[in-house]
C-alpha positions in Angstrom: 94.2 50.2 194.1 93.5 51.2 197.7 94.2 54.8 198.7 95.1 55.1 202.4 93.8 58.3 204.0 95.0 57.6 207.5 95.4 54.7 210.0 91.6 54.5 210.2 90.3 54.9 206.6 91.3 53.6 203.2 89.4 54.0 199.9 89.1 51.5 197.0 87.5 53.6 194.3 87.5 50.9 191.7 85.4 48.6 193.9 83.3 51.4 195.4 84.2 50.6 199.0 86.0 52.0 202.0 87.9 50.2 204.6 87.0 51.7 208.0 89.0 50.4 210.9 89.7 47.2 208.9 86.1 46.6 208.0 84.9 46.8 204.3 82.0 49.2 203.8 80.2 49.4 200.4 79.6 52.8 198.9 77.0 53.7 196.3 78.2 55.1 193.0 77.2 58.6 194.0 79.0 58.3 197.4 82.1 57.1 195.6 82.1 60.0 193.2 81.4 62.5 196.0 84.3 61.1 198.1 86.6 61.1 195.1 85.8 64.7 194.2 86.5 65.8 197.8 89.7 63.8 198.2 91.0 65.0 194.8 90.5 68.6 196.1 91.7 67.9 199.6 92.5 71.1 201.5 90.2 73.2 199.3 86.6 74.0 199.4 84.5 72.3 196.7 81.4 74.4 196.0 77.9 73.0 196.2 77.3 74.0 192.5 80.4 72.2 191.3 79.4 69.0 193.2 75.9 69.1 191.8 77.1 69.6 188.2 79.7 66.8 188.6 77.5 64.3 190.4 74.3 64.8 188.3 75.4 66.5 185.0 72.2 65.8 183.1 69.6 66.1 185.9 68.1 69.1 187.7 69.1 68.2 191.3 68.8 70.4 194.3 71.1 71.0 197.3 68.9 68.8 199.5 69.8 65.7 197.5 73.5 66.5 197.9 73.0 66.9 201.7 71.4 63.5 201.9 74.3 61.8 200.1 76.8 63.7 202.3 74.9 62.5 205.4 74.9 58.9 204.2 78.6 59.0 203.4 79.4 60.4 206.8 77.4 57.6 208.5 79.6 55.1 206.7 83.1 56.7 207.1 83.1 59.1 210.1 84.0 58.0 213.6 81.5 60.5 214.9 79.2 61.6 212.0 78.0 64.7 213.9 81.7 65.9 214.2 83.1 65.1 210.8 86.7 64.6 210.2 86.7 63.6 206.5 83.8 65.5 205.0 83.5 69.0 206.4 80.7 71.4 205.7 81.7 74.9 204.6 78.5 76.7 205.5 77.0 78.6 202.6 79.7 77.5 200.2 80.2 73.7 199.9 82.3 70.9 201.4 85.9 70.2 202.0 88.2 67.3 203.1 91.4 67.8 205.1 94.7 68.3 203.2 96.7 65.2 202.4 
């Protein structure tokens, strides 16, 4: 099932891909989980600690790893990655995505 975010972006979580302006882009499993968690909590801030625990429940992973995955996800889905529309940084707290 494809979830339409807006006219530019749709997400197919089952197949770990996004459709950006009509083009299919493959996501890694971690990018897929990250996008799912942010979209599921759209309009709310998702803390860094929560994301780390959910993405890597059995591993000791640091915030830098999360930042790398956020950066890679933005490169794939954002029209201008330096000015994110879908994955916003909430400095000192975590990340958010716009309300549905």
